[in-house]
N, C-alpha and C positions, 0 to 999 in steps of 0.2 A: 528600212525598206522603201520608204517614200522617195528618198533621193535616188536610190538605185533604180526604182521603177520609172520615175519621171525623167531622169537625166541619163540613164544607162551608165552610171558611174558608181563605183563603190566608194563610200565616204571613208575617211580616216577616223578611226576611233581613238579618242584621247581619254585616258583614265588617270585621275589624280588620287593617289593613296586610297584606292577603293577597297582593297582586300581586308583591311583592318576593321571596316565597318559592316562587313557582310557575314552572315552565318554560313555554315558549311554547304547547305543546299544551294544557296544563291551563288556561292563561289563556284561550285561545280557547274551550274548552268551558265555562268559567265565564261568559264574556261571553254566550254563547248562552243559558245558563240565566238569567242576570240579566235579559236583554232580554225574556224570556218571563215574568218574575216580576212580581207586583203592585207590591211596594215593597221597595227595598233601600237600606240605609244602609251607607256605606263610610267608615271612618275611616282616615286616612293622614297621615303627616308631610309628604308631598310629592304634590301633585296631578299632578305629571308622571308618576307611576307608574300612574295610572288611564288605561286605554286610551281613545282618542278616541271609539270607538263608544259608550262609556258617558257620556262627558262632554258630547256634543252635546245630550242631552236631560236633563242632570242639573241639579239645584238645588244649588249649591255654597255651603256656609257655611264661611267662613274664620274661624278663631279665632287671635288673636294675643295675646301677652303684653302686658299694659298697661305702659306705660313711665312 
């Protein structure tokens, strides 16, 4: 909120493999926050960990090791 109030800009939220480390209550609170946020980038090793509420409107980029 500080950046938004001071500069009148919504910051980009970057999350790295966050859902594996949170309990159900914190995941639900984070989902609510993300859904009200302008733009969020989430990196993870498994898209299965990302809740369906977020995936339904997500643009997913998959990166795989070249063989």
